[in-house]
mmCIF file of the C-alpha atoms, coordinates in Angstrom:
data_MODEL
# 
_entry.id   MODEL 
# 
loop_
_atom_site.group_PDB 
_atom_site.id 
_atom_site.type_symbol 
_atom_site.label_atom_id 
_atom_site.label_alt_id 
_atom_site.label_comp_id 
_atom_site.label_asym_id 
_atom_site.label_entity_id 
_atom_site.label_seq_id 
_atom_site.pdbx_PDB_ins_code 
_atom_site.Cartn_x 
_atom_site.Cartn_y 
_atom_site.Cartn_z 
_atom_site.occupancy 
_atom_site.B_iso_or_equiv 
_atom_site.pdbx_formal_charge 
_atom_site.auth_seq_id 
_atom_site.auth_comp_id 
_atom_site.auth_asym_id 
_atom_site.auth_atom_id 
_atom_site.pdbx_PDB_model_num 
ATOM 1   C CA . UNK A 1 1   ? 17.072  -2.491  6.622   1.00 0.00 ? 1   UNK A CA 1 
ATOM 2   C CA . UNK A 1 2   ? 16.230  -1.821  10.450  1.00 0.00 ? 2   UNK A CA 1 
ATOM 3   C CA . UNK A 1 3   ? 13.674  -4.152  12.101  1.00 0.00 ? 3   UNK A CA 1 
ATOM 4   C CA . UNK A 1 4   ? 11.365  -1.149  12.910  1.00 0.00 ? 4   UNK A CA 1 
ATOM 5   C CA . UNK A 1 5   ? 11.390  -0.045  9.403   1.00 0.00 ? 5   UNK A CA 1 
ATOM 6   C CA . UNK A 1 6   ? 10.510  -3.548  8.119   1.00 0.00 ? 6   UNK A CA 1 
ATOM 7   C CA . UNK A 1 7   ? 7.793   -3.884  10.581  1.00 0.00 ? 7   UNK A CA 1 
ATOM 8   C CA . UNK A 1 8   ? 6.273   -0.510  9.474   1.00 0.00 ? 8   UNK A CA 1 
ATOM 9   C CA . UNK A 1 9   ? 6.465   -1.682  5.842   1.00 0.00 ? 9   UNK A CA 1 
ATOM 10  C CA . UNK A 1 10  ? 4.763   -4.906  6.745   1.00 0.00 ? 10  UNK A CA 1 
ATOM 11  C CA . UNK A 1 11  ? 1.925   -3.132  8.526   1.00 0.00 ? 11  UNK A CA 1 
ATOM 12  C CA . UNK A 1 12  ? 1.488   -0.743  5.463   1.00 0.00 ? 12  UNK A CA 1 
ATOM 13  C CA . UNK A 1 13  ? 1.543   -3.710  2.924   1.00 0.00 ? 13  UNK A CA 1 
ATOM 14  C CA . UNK A 1 14  ? -0.174  -6.336  4.865   1.00 0.00 ? 14  UNK A CA 1 
ATOM 15  C CA . UNK A 1 15  ? -3.095  -6.281  2.475   1.00 0.00 ? 15  UNK A CA 1 
ATOM 16  C CA . UNK A 1 16  ? -1.131  -7.157  -0.772  1.00 0.00 ? 16  UNK A CA 1 
ATOM 17  C CA . UNK A 1 17  ? 0.304   -10.317 1.042   1.00 0.00 ? 17  UNK A CA 1 
ATOM 18  C CA . UNK A 1 18  ? -3.225  -11.207 2.423   1.00 0.00 ? 18  UNK A CA 1 
ATOM 19  C CA . UNK A 1 19  ? -4.735  -10.976 -1.018  1.00 0.00 ? 19  UNK A CA 1 
ATOM 20  C CA . UNK A 1 20  ? -2.049  -13.224 -2.464  1.00 0.00 ? 20  UNK A CA 1 
ATOM 21  C CA . UNK A 1 21  ? -2.520  -15.881 0.161   1.00 0.00 ? 21  UNK A CA 1 
ATOM 22  C CA . UNK A 1 22  ? -6.484  -15.563 -0.424  1.00 0.00 ? 22  UNK A CA 1 
ATOM 23  C CA . UNK A 1 23  ? -5.624  -16.395 -4.183  1.00 0.00 ? 23  UNK A CA 1 
ATOM 24  C CA . UNK A 1 24  ? -4.175  -19.592 -3.197  1.00 0.00 ? 24  UNK A CA 1 
ATOM 25  C CA . UNK A 1 25  ? -7.255  -20.876 -1.879  1.00 0.00 ? 25  UNK A CA 1 
ATOM 26  C CA . UNK A 1 26  ? -7.112  -20.163 1.660   1.00 0.00 ? 26  UNK A CA 1 
ATOM 27  C CA . UNK A 1 27  ? -10.295 -19.227 3.649   1.00 0.00 ? 27  UNK A CA 1 
ATOM 28  C CA . UNK A 1 28  ? -10.544 -15.615 4.920   1.00 0.00 ? 28  UNK A CA 1 
ATOM 29  C CA . UNK A 1 29  ? -9.550  -16.510 8.468   1.00 0.00 ? 29  UNK A CA 1 
ATOM 30  C CA . UNK A 1 30  ? -6.795  -18.931 7.473   1.00 0.00 ? 30  UNK A CA 1 
ATOM 31  C CA . UNK A 1 31  ? -5.402  -16.420 5.193   1.00 0.00 ? 31  UNK A CA 1 
ATOM 32  C CA . UNK A 1 32  ? -5.309  -13.836 8.079   1.00 0.00 ? 32  UNK A CA 1 
ATOM 33  C CA . UNK A 1 33  ? -3.627  -16.267 10.268  1.00 0.00 ? 33  UNK A CA 1 
ATOM 34  C CA . UNK A 1 34  ? -1.181  -17.378 7.650   1.00 0.00 ? 34  UNK A CA 1 
ATOM 35  C CA . UNK A 1 35  ? -0.259  -13.778 6.749   1.00 0.00 ? 35  UNK A CA 1 
ATOM 36  C CA . UNK A 1 36  ? 0.375   -12.821 10.361  1.00 0.00 ? 36  UNK A CA 1 
ATOM 37  C CA . UNK A 1 37  ? 2.474   -15.969 10.697  1.00 0.00 ? 37  UNK A CA 1 
ATOM 38  C CA . UNK A 1 38  ? 4.436   -15.136 7.825   1.00 0.00 ? 38  UNK A CA 1 
ATOM 39  C CA . UNK A 1 39  ? 5.398   -11.700 8.927   1.00 0.00 ? 39  UNK A CA 1 
ATOM 40  C CA . UNK A 1 40  ? 6.134   -13.023 12.436  1.00 0.00 ? 40  UNK A CA 1 
ATOM 41  C CA . UNK A 1 41  ? 8.564   -15.566 10.634  1.00 0.00 ? 41  UNK A CA 1 
ATOM 42  C CA . UNK A 1 42  ? 10.084  -12.795 8.526   1.00 0.00 ? 42  UNK A CA 1 
ATOM 43  C CA . UNK A 1 43  ? 10.920  -10.776 11.786  1.00 0.00 ? 43  UNK A CA 1 
ATOM 44  C CA . UNK A 1 44  ? 11.798  -13.617 14.035  1.00 0.00 ? 44  UNK A CA 1 
ATOM 45  C CA . UNK A 1 45  ? 14.328  -14.948 11.704  1.00 0.00 ? 45  UNK A CA 1 
ATOM 46  C CA . UNK A 1 46  ? 15.492  -11.736 10.277  1.00 0.00 ? 46  UNK A CA 1 
ATOM 47  C CA . UNK A 1 47  ? 14.901  -12.917 6.605   1.00 0.00 ? 47  UNK A CA 1 
ATOM 48  C CA . UNK A 1 48  ? 14.936  -9.199  5.532   1.00 0.00 ? 48  UNK A CA 1 
ATOM 49  C CA . UNK A 1 49  ? 18.429  -8.713  6.742   1.00 0.00 ? 49  UNK A CA 1 
ATOM 50  C CA . UNK A 1 50  ? 19.937  -9.305  3.306   1.00 0.00 ? 50  UNK A CA 1 
ATOM 51  C CA . UNK A 1 51  ? 17.363  -7.297  1.332   1.00 0.00 ? 51  UNK A CA 1 
ATOM 52  C CA . UNK A 1 52  ? 19.638  -4.221  0.955   1.00 0.00 ? 52  UNK A CA 1 
ATOM 53  C CA . UNK A 1 53  ? 22.340  -6.276  -0.555  1.00 0.00 ? 53  UNK A CA 1 
ATOM 54  C CA . UNK A 1 54  ? 20.148  -8.035  -3.092  1.00 0.00 ? 54  UNK A CA 1 
ATOM 55  C CA . UNK A 1 55  ? 19.215  -6.559  -6.493  1.00 0.00 ? 55  UNK A CA 1 
ATOM 56  C CA . UNK A 1 56  ? 15.429  -6.080  -6.702  1.00 0.00 ? 56  UNK A CA 1 
ATOM 57  C CA . UNK A 1 57  ? 12.753  -4.418  -4.826  1.00 0.00 ? 57  UNK A CA 1 
ATOM 58  C CA . UNK A 1 58  ? 11.270  -5.132  -1.378  1.00 0.00 ? 58  UNK A CA 1 
ATOM 59  C CA . UNK A 1 59  ? 7.971   -5.781  -3.095  1.00 0.00 ? 59  UNK A CA 1 
ATOM 60  C CA . UNK A 1 60  ? 9.505   -8.638  -5.052  1.00 0.00 ? 60  UNK A CA 1 
ATOM 61  C CA . UNK A 1 61  ? 11.374  -9.846  -2.015  1.00 0.00 ? 61  UNK A CA 1 
ATOM 62  C CA . UNK A 1 62  ? 8.199   -10.204 -0.004  1.00 0.00 ? 62  UNK A CA 1 
ATOM 63  C CA . UNK A 1 63  ? 6.258   -11.870 -2.860  1.00 0.00 ? 63  UNK A CA 1 
ATOM 64  C CA . UNK A 1 64  ? 9.033   -14.499 -3.303  1.00 0.00 ? 64  UNK A CA 1 
ATOM 65  C CA . UNK A 1 65  ? 9.339   -15.042 0.400   1.00 0.00 ? 65  UNK A CA 1 
ATOM 66  C CA . UNK A 1 66  ? 5.718   -15.595 1.084   1.00 0.00 ? 66  UNK A CA 1 
ATOM 67  C CA . UNK A 1 67  ? 5.477   -18.089 -1.851  1.00 0.00 ? 67  UNK A CA 1 
ATOM 68  C CA . UNK A 1 68  ? 8.272   -20.043 -0.346  1.00 0.00 ? 68  UNK A CA 1 
ATOM 69  C CA . UNK A 1 69  ? 6.681   -19.794 3.030   1.00 0.00 ? 69  UNK A CA 1 
ATOM 70  C CA . UNK A 1 70  ? 3.286   -21.135 1.933   1.00 0.00 ? 70  UNK A CA 1 
ATOM 71  C CA . UNK A 1 71  ? 5.040   -23.795 -0.258  1.00 0.00 ? 71  UNK A CA 1 
ATOM 72  C CA . UNK A 1 72  ? 6.749   -25.232 2.629   1.00 0.00 ? 72  UNK A CA 1 
ATOM 73  C CA . UNK A 1 73  ? 4.533   -27.879 4.128   1.00 0.00 ? 73  UNK A CA 1 
ATOM 74  C CA . UNK A 1 74  ? 5.928   -27.781 7.794   1.00 0.00 ? 74  UNK A CA 1 
ATOM 75  C CA . UNK A 1 75  ? 5.575   -23.981 7.863   1.00 0.00 ? 75  UNK A CA 1 
ATOM 76  C CA . UNK A 1 76  ? 1.978   -24.225 6.664   1.00 0.00 ? 76  UNK A CA 1 
ATOM 77  C CA . UNK A 1 77  ? 0.994   -26.995 9.226   1.00 0.00 ? 77  UNK A CA 1 
ATOM 78  C CA . UNK A 1 78  ? 2.573   -25.009 11.959  1.00 0.00 ? 78  UNK A CA 1 
ATOM 79  C CA . UNK A 1 79  ? 0.853   -21.834 10.767  1.00 0.00 ? 79  UNK A CA 1 
ATOM 80  C CA . UNK A 1 80  ? -2.664  -23.457 10.898  1.00 0.00 ? 80  UNK A CA 1 
ATOM 81  C CA . UNK A 1 81  ? -1.926  -24.975 14.313  1.00 0.00 ? 81  UNK A CA 1 
ATOM 82  C CA . UNK A 1 82  ? -0.751  -21.940 15.995  1.00 0.00 ? 82  UNK A CA 1 
ATOM 83  C CA . UNK A 1 83  ? -2.159  -19.259 13.665  1.00 0.00 ? 83  UNK A CA 1 
ATOM 84  C CA . UNK A 1 84  ? -5.436  -18.619 15.379  1.00 0.00 ? 84  UNK A CA 1 
ATOM 85  C CA . UNK A 1 85  ? -5.406  -15.409 17.283  1.00 0.00 ? 85  UNK A CA 1 
ATOM 86  C CA . UNK A 1 86  ? -1.956  -14.323 16.270  1.00 0.00 ? 86  UNK A CA 1 
ATOM 87  C CA . UNK A 1 87  ? -1.602  -10.616 16.424  1.00 0.00 ? 87  UNK A CA 1 
ATOM 88  C CA . UNK A 1 88  ? 2.002   -9.871  15.477  1.00 0.00 ? 88  UNK A CA 1 
ATOM 89  C CA . UNK A 1 89  ? 0.704   -6.931  13.518  1.00 0.00 ? 89  UNK A CA 1 
ATOM 90  C CA . UNK A 1 90  ? -1.782  -4.758  15.103  1.00 0.00 ? 90  UNK A CA 1 
ATOM 91  C CA . UNK A 1 91  ? -4.729  -4.764  12.581  1.00 0.00 ? 91  UNK A CA 1 
ATOM 92  C CA . UNK A 1 92  ? -7.891  -2.814  12.522  1.00 0.00 ? 92  UNK A CA 1 
ATOM 93  C CA . UNK A 1 93  ? -11.012 -4.401  11.470  1.00 0.00 ? 93  UNK A CA 1 
ATOM 94  C CA . UNK A 1 94  ? -11.528 -1.866  8.752   1.00 0.00 ? 94  UNK A CA 1 
ATOM 95  C CA . UNK A 1 95  ? -8.131  -2.932  7.301   1.00 0.00 ? 95  UNK A CA 1 
ATOM 96  C CA . UNK A 1 96  ? -9.023  -6.535  7.291   1.00 0.00 ? 96  UNK A CA 1 
ATOM 97  C CA . UNK A 1 97  ? -12.536 -5.752  5.664   1.00 0.00 ? 97  UNK A CA 1 
ATOM 98  C CA . UNK A 1 98  ? -10.873 -3.692  2.973   1.00 0.00 ? 98  UNK A CA 1 
ATOM 99  C CA . UNK A 1 99  ? -8.341  -6.271  2.245   1.00 0.00 ? 99  UNK A CA 1 
ATOM 100 C CA . UNK A 1 100 ? -11.132 -8.976  1.863   1.00 0.00 ? 100 UNK A CA 1 
ATOM 101 C CA . UNK A 1 101 ? -13.167 -6.487  -0.235  1.00 0.00 ? 101 UNK A CA 1 
ATOM 102 C CA . UNK A 1 102 ? -10.337 -5.881  -2.609  1.00 0.00 ? 102 UNK A CA 1 
ATOM 103 C CA . UNK A 1 103 ? -9.742  -9.654  -2.948  1.00 0.00 ? 103 UNK A CA 1 
ATOM 104 C CA . UNK A 1 104 ? -13.407 -10.256 -3.686  1.00 0.00 ? 104 UNK A CA 1 
ATOM 105 C CA . UNK A 1 105 ? -13.465 -7.368  -6.281  1.00 0.00 ? 105 UNK A CA 1 
ATOM 106 C CA . UNK A 1 106 ? -10.275 -8.463  -8.190  1.00 0.00 ? 106 UNK A CA 1 
ATOM 107 C CA . UNK A 1 107 ? -9.711  -12.104 -7.193  1.00 0.00 ? 107 UNK A CA 1 
ATOM 108 C CA . UNK A 1 108 ? -11.882 -13.619 -9.759  1.00 0.00 ? 108 UNK A CA 1 
ATOM 109 C CA . UNK A 1 109 ? -10.184 -11.800 -12.710 1.00 0.00 ? 109 UNK A CA 1 
ATOM 110 C CA . UNK A 1 110 ? -6.608  -11.608 -11.574 1.00 0.00 ? 110 UNK A CA 1 
ATOM 111 C CA . UNK A 1 111 ? -4.043  -14.302 -10.709 1.00 0.00 ? 111 UNK A CA 1 
ATOM 112 C CA . UNK A 1 112 ? -2.101  -14.155 -7.498  1.00 0.00 ? 112 UNK A CA 1 
ATOM 113 C CA . UNK A 1 113 ? 0.668   -12.043 -8.762  1.00 0.00 ? 113 UNK A CA 1 
ATOM 114 C CA . UNK A 1 114 ? -1.629  -9.500  -10.473 1.00 0.00 ? 114 UNK A CA 1 
ATOM 115 C CA . UNK A 1 115 ? -3.830  -9.010  -7.337  1.00 0.00 ? 115 UNK A CA 1 
ATOM 116 C CA . UNK A 1 116 ? -0.585  -8.781  -5.297  1.00 0.00 ? 116 UNK A CA 1 
ATOM 117 C CA . UNK A 1 117 ? 0.610   -5.980  -7.446  1.00 0.00 ? 117 UNK A CA 1 
ATOM 118 C CA . UNK A 1 118 ? -2.606  -4.038  -7.688  1.00 0.00 ? 118 UNK A CA 1 
ATOM 119 C CA . UNK A 1 119 ? -3.220  -4.388  -3.805  1.00 0.00 ? 119 UNK A CA 1 
ATOM 120 C CA . UNK A 1 120 ? 0.359   -3.080  -3.342  1.00 0.00 ? 120 UNK A CA 1 
ATOM 121 C CA . UNK A 1 121 ? -0.256  -0.106  -5.613  1.00 0.00 ? 121 UNK A CA 1 
ATOM 122 C CA . UNK A 1 122 ? -3.400  0.746   -3.880  1.00 0.00 ? 122 UNK A CA 1 
ATOM 123 C CA . UNK A 1 123 ? -1.635  0.563   -0.519  1.00 0.00 ? 123 UNK A CA 1 
ATOM 124 C CA . UNK A 1 124 ? 1.050   3.030   -1.732  1.00 0.00 ? 124 UNK A CA 1 
ATOM 125 C CA . UNK A 1 125 ? -1.558  5.460   -2.711  1.00 0.00 ? 125 UNK A CA 1 
ATOM 126 C CA . UNK A 1 126 ? -3.283  5.039   0.645   1.00 0.00 ? 126 UNK A CA 1 
ATOM 127 C CA . UNK A 1 127 ? -0.073  5.561   2.559   1.00 0.00 ? 127 UNK A CA 1 
ATOM 128 C CA . UNK A 1 128 ? 0.707   8.581   0.369   1.00 0.00 ? 128 UNK A CA 1 
ATOM 129 C CA . UNK A 1 129 ? -2.713  10.156  0.927   1.00 0.00 ? 129 UNK A CA 1 
ATOM 130 C CA . UNK A 1 130 ? -2.581  9.552   4.739   1.00 0.00 ? 130 UNK A CA 1 
ATOM 131 C CA . UNK A 1 131 ? 0.862   11.240  4.953   1.00 0.00 ? 131 UNK A CA 1 
ATOM 132 C CA . UNK A 1 132 ? -0.230  14.073  2.877   1.00 0.00 ? 132 UNK A CA 1 
ATOM 133 C CA . UNK A 1 133 ? -3.386  14.521  4.998   1.00 0.00 ? 133 UNK A CA 1 
ATOM 134 C CA . UNK A 1 134 ? -1.354  14.460  8.148   1.00 0.00 ? 134 UNK A CA 1 
ATOM 135 C CA . UNK A 1 135 ? 1.032   17.120  6.662   1.00 0.00 ? 135 UNK A CA 1 
ATOM 136 C CA . UNK A 1 136 ? -1.894  19.459  5.924   1.00 0.00 ? 136 UNK A CA 1 
ATOM 137 C CA . UNK A 1 137 ? -3.509  19.000  9.212   1.00 0.00 ? 137 UNK A CA 1 
ATOM 138 C CA . UNK A 1 138 ? -0.303  19.902  10.992  1.00 0.00 ? 138 UNK A CA 1 
ATOM 139 C CA . UNK A 1 139 ? -0.275  23.160  8.982   1.00 0.00 ? 139 UNK A CA 1 
ATOM 140 C CA . UNK A 1 140 ? -3.994  23.620  9.950   1.00 0.00 ? 140 UNK A CA 1 
ATOM 141 C CA . UNK A 1 141 ? -4.973  23.288  6.308   1.00 0.00 ? 141 UNK A CA 1 
ATOM 142 C CA . UNK A 1 142 ? -7.077  20.053  6.544   1.00 0.00 ? 142 UNK A CA 1 
ATOM 143 C CA . UNK A 1 143 ? -10.263 21.499  5.135   1.00 0.00 ? 143 UNK A CA 1 
ATOM 144 C CA . UNK A 1 144 ? -8.112  22.679  2.051   1.00 0.00 ? 144 UNK A CA 1 
ATOM 145 C CA . UNK A 1 145 ? -6.741  19.294  1.477   1.00 0.00 ? 145 UNK A CA 1 
ATOM 146 C CA . UNK A 1 146 ? -10.180 17.734  1.684   1.00 0.00 ? 146 UNK A CA 1 
ATOM 147 C CA . UNK A 1 147 ? -11.485 20.164  -1.025  1.00 0.00 ? 147 UNK A CA 1 
ATOM 148 C CA . UNK A 1 148 ? -8.304  19.665  -3.282  1.00 0.00 ? 148 UNK A CA 1 
ATOM 149 C CA . UNK A 1 149 ? -7.581  15.971  -2.869  1.00 0.00 ? 149 UNK A CA 1 
ATOM 150 C CA . UNK A 1 150 ? -10.171 15.153  -5.719  1.00 0.00 ? 150 UNK A CA 1 
ATOM 151 C CA . UNK A 1 151 ? -7.404  16.469  -8.112  1.00 0.00 ? 151 UNK A CA 1 
ATOM 152 C CA . UNK A 1 152 ? -5.255  13.671  -7.051  1.00 0.00 ? 152 UNK A CA 1 
ATOM 153 C CA . UNK A 1 153 ? -7.498  10.785  -6.653  1.00 0.00 ? 153 UNK A CA 1 
ATOM 154 C CA . UNK A 1 154 ? -10.023 11.318  -9.302  1.00 0.00 ? 154 UNK A CA 1 
ATOM 155 C CA . UNK A 1 155 ? -13.884 10.673  -8.798  1.00 0.00 ? 155 UNK A CA 1 
ATOM 156 C CA . UNK A 1 156 ? -16.872 9.004   -10.509 1.00 0.00 ? 156 UNK A CA 1 
ATOM 157 C CA . UNK A 1 157 ? -18.342 12.594  -10.494 1.00 0.00 ? 157 UNK A CA 1 
ATOM 158 C CA . UNK A 1 158 ? -16.855 15.159  -12.865 1.00 0.00 ? 158 UNK A CA 1 
ATOM 159 C CA . UNK A 1 159 ? -14.094 17.287  -11.404 1.00 0.00 ? 159 UNK A CA 1 
ATOM 160 C CA . UNK A 1 160 ? -15.336 20.857  -10.338 1.00 0.00 ? 160 UNK A CA 1 
ATOM 161 C CA . UNK A 1 161 ? -14.015 23.687  -12.484 1.00 0.00 ? 161 UNK A CA 1 
ATOM 162 C CA . UNK A 1 162 ? -11.480 25.816  -11.176 1.00 0.00 ? 162 UNK A CA 1 
ATOM 163 C CA . UNK A 1 163 ? -13.787 28.814  -11.351 1.00 0.00 ? 163 UNK A CA 1 
ATOM 164 C CA . UNK A 1 164 ? -16.535 27.006  -9.298  1.00 0.00 ? 164 UNK A CA 1 
ATOM 165 C CA . UNK A 1 165 ? -14.111 25.750  -6.667  1.00 0.00 ? 165 UNK A CA 1 
ATOM 166 C CA . UNK A 1 166 ? -12.536 29.215  -6.283  1.00 0.00 ? 166 UNK A CA 1 
ATOM 167 C CA . UNK A 1 167 ? -15.835 30.710  -5.574  1.00 0.00 ? 167 UNK A CA 1 
ATOM 168 C CA . UNK A 1 168 ? -16.701 28.064  -3.022  1.00 0.00 ? 168 UNK A CA 1 
ATOM 169 C CA . UNK A 1 169 ? -13.366 28.556  -1.237  1.00 0.00 ? 169 UNK A CA 1 
ATOM 170 C CA . UNK A 1 170 ? -13.567 32.224  -1.660  1.00 0.00 ? 170 UNK A CA 1 
ATOM 171 C CA . UNK A 1 171 ? -10.128 32.569  -3.237  1.00 0.00 ? 171 UNK A CA 1 
ATOM 172 C CA . UNK A 1 172 ? -8.920  33.708  -6.613  1.00 0.00 ? 172 UNK A CA 1 
ATOM 173 C CA . UNK A 1 173 ? -8.561  31.247  -9.380  1.00 0.00 ? 173 UNK A CA 1 
ATOM 174 C CA . UNK A 1 174 ? -4.926  31.890  -9.663  1.00 0.00 ? 174 UNK A CA 1 
ATOM 175 C CA . UNK A 1 175 ? -4.497  31.179  -5.993  1.00 0.00 ? 175 UNK A CA 1 
ATOM 176 C CA . UNK A 1 176 ? -6.418  27.817  -6.210  1.00 0.00 ? 176 UNK A CA 1 
ATOM 177 C CA . UNK A 1 177 ? -4.315  26.897  -9.213  1.00 0.00 ? 177 UNK A CA 1 
ATOM 178 C CA . UNK A 1 178 ? -1.143  27.459  -7.146  1.00 0.00 ? 178 UNK A CA 1 
ATOM 179 C CA . UNK A 1 179 ? -2.598  25.355  -4.315  1.00 0.00 ? 179 UNK A CA 1 
ATOM 180 C CA . UNK A 1 180 ? -3.346  22.461  -6.647  1.00 0.00 ? 180 UNK A CA 1 
ATOM 181 C CA . UNK A 1 181 ? 0.112   22.687  -8.320  1.00 0.00 ? 181 UNK A CA 1 
ATOM 182 C CA . UNK A 1 182 ? 1.722   22.603  -4.860  1.00 0.00 ? 182 UNK A CA 1 
ATOM 183 C CA . UNK A 1 183 ? -0.515  19.805  -3.808  1.00 0.00 ? 183 UNK A CA 1 
ATOM 184 C CA . UNK A 1 184 ? 0.493   17.551  -6.778  1.00 0.00 ? 184 UNK A CA 1 
ATOM 185 C CA . UNK A 1 185 ? 4.053   18.321  -6.247  1.00 0.00 ? 185 UNK A CA 1 
ATOM 186 C CA . UNK A 1 186 ? 3.818   17.278  -2.668  1.00 0.00 ? 186 UNK A CA 1 
ATOM 187 C CA . UNK A 1 187 ? 1.985   14.323  -3.506  1.00 0.00 ? 187 UNK A CA 1 
ATOM 188 C CA . UNK A 1 188 ? 4.547   13.083  -6.130  1.00 0.00 ? 188 UNK A CA 1 
ATOM 189 C CA . UNK A 1 189 ? 7.207   13.582  -3.453  1.00 0.00 ? 189 UNK A CA 1 
ATOM 190 C CA . UNK A 1 190 ? 5.362   11.667  -0.742  1.00 0.00 ? 190 UNK A CA 1 
ATOM 191 C CA . UNK A 1 191 ? 4.838   8.686   -3.048  1.00 0.00 ? 191 UNK A CA 1 
ATOM 192 C CA . UNK A 1 192 ? 8.670   8.927   -4.183  1.00 0.00 ? 192 UNK A CA 1 
ATOM 193 C CA . UNK A 1 193 ? 9.577   8.915   -0.488  1.00 0.00 ? 193 UNK A CA 1 
ATOM 194 C CA . UNK A 1 194 ? 7.466   5.992   0.191   1.00 0.00 ? 194 UNK A CA 1 
ATOM 195 C CA . UNK A 1 195 ? 8.842   3.917   -2.732  1.00 0.00 ? 195 UNK A CA 1 
ATOM 196 C CA . UNK A 1 196 ? 12.350  5.055   -1.793  1.00 0.00 ? 196 UNK A CA 1 
ATOM 197 C CA . UNK A 1 197 ? 12.007  2.996   1.325   1.00 0.00 ? 197 UNK A CA 1 
ATOM 198 C CA . UNK A 1 198 ? 11.685  -0.241  -0.728  1.00 0.00 ? 198 UNK A CA 1 
ATOM 199 C CA . UNK A 1 199 ? 14.195  0.122   -3.578  1.00 0.00 ? 199 UNK A CA 1 
ATOM 200 C CA . UNK A 1 200 ? 17.940  1.112   -3.626  1.00 0.00 ? 200 UNK A CA 1 
ATOM 201 C CA . UNK A 1 201 ? 18.286  3.791   -6.264  1.00 0.00 ? 201 UNK A CA 1 
ATOM 202 C CA . UNK A 1 202 ? 16.447  6.783   -7.779  1.00 0.00 ? 202 UNK A CA 1 
ATOM 203 C CA . UNK A 1 203 ? 16.190  4.934   -11.051 1.00 0.00 ? 203 UNK A CA 1 
ATOM 204 C CA . UNK A 1 204 ? 14.433  2.055   -9.322  1.00 0.00 ? 204 UNK A CA 1 
ATOM 205 C CA . UNK A 1 205 ? 11.970  4.661   -7.701  1.00 0.00 ? 205 UNK A CA 1 
ATOM 206 C CA . UNK A 1 206 ? 11.080  5.803   -11.256 1.00 0.00 ? 206 UNK A CA 1 
ATOM 207 C CA . UNK A 1 207 ? 10.722  2.325   -12.496 1.00 0.00 ? 207 UNK A CA 1 
ATOM 208 C CA . UNK A 1 208 ? 8.565   1.155   -9.430  1.00 0.00 ? 208 UNK A CA 1 
ATOM 209 C CA . UNK A 1 209 ? 6.239   4.167   -9.509  1.00 0.00 ? 209 UNK A CA 1 
ATOM 210 C CA . UNK A 1 210 ? 5.861   3.801   -13.349 1.00 0.00 ? 210 UNK A CA 1 
ATOM 211 C CA . UNK A 1 211 ? 5.019   0.064   -12.931 1.00 0.00 ? 211 UNK A CA 1 
ATOM 212 C CA . UNK A 1 212 ? 2.568   0.424   -10.152 1.00 0.00 ? 212 UNK A CA 1 
ATOM 213 C CA . UNK A 1 213 ? 0.684   3.304   -11.700 1.00 0.00 ? 213 UNK A CA 1 
ATOM 214 C CA . UNK A 1 214 ? 0.417   1.193   -14.892 1.00 0.00 ? 214 UNK A CA 1 
ATOM 215 C CA . UNK A 1 215 ? -1.089  -1.498  -12.736 1.00 0.00 ? 215 UNK A CA 1 
ATOM 216 C CA . UNK A 1 216 ? -3.799  0.946   -11.431 1.00 0.00 ? 216 UNK A CA 1 
ATOM 217 C CA . UNK A 1 217 ? -4.440  2.200   -15.070 1.00 0.00 ? 217 UNK A CA 1 
ATOM 218 C CA . UNK A 1 218 ? -4.892  -1.382  -16.418 1.00 0.00 ? 218 UNK A CA 1 
ATOM 219 C CA . UNK A 1 219 ? -7.213  -2.094  -13.501 1.00 0.00 ? 219 UNK A CA 1 
# 
């Protein structure tokens, strides 16, 4: 696995690692520093180099690695001494706020492994939605995506009927159904493509997607 690809995966899935570290009793700021230090350690020592040859998934590899990292007293002491202000991965305030919000929502009812898995599943969905949105924007169909994405993510409000939405979009109901069908197919492929970056086989893609969607359903 190339270093650039690992760095991108670390950026996308920073929140699950942060949530896990928070579940171990670290304060918000110490968890941020420790998570940043872990990723710096991962890249600096190229711990990921053997991932492709290992059986298992990148998700499992990261979780096992961060457990080892925070269990190591010298790593922990070094982290807390040098961690302040580390910016190995560029983080937006919104990403940090969202990570803490997720921990506050689920941390009291889930153990560390459970909150890690749920956070990973939510990060996967977010990455998929962002990539799909970017695809539609490149095709000058951003407004269509914004109208139809509710059929992917669900909502607390009832879904609009096809007839209602077709009238609003000024298209036929059959055309709307075709748009939704294509959107769902593209969404599935985007999710599969993202998961494919973290596992070795198509069978593992199926298993990983099934497990992560089950996590969200249980939540």
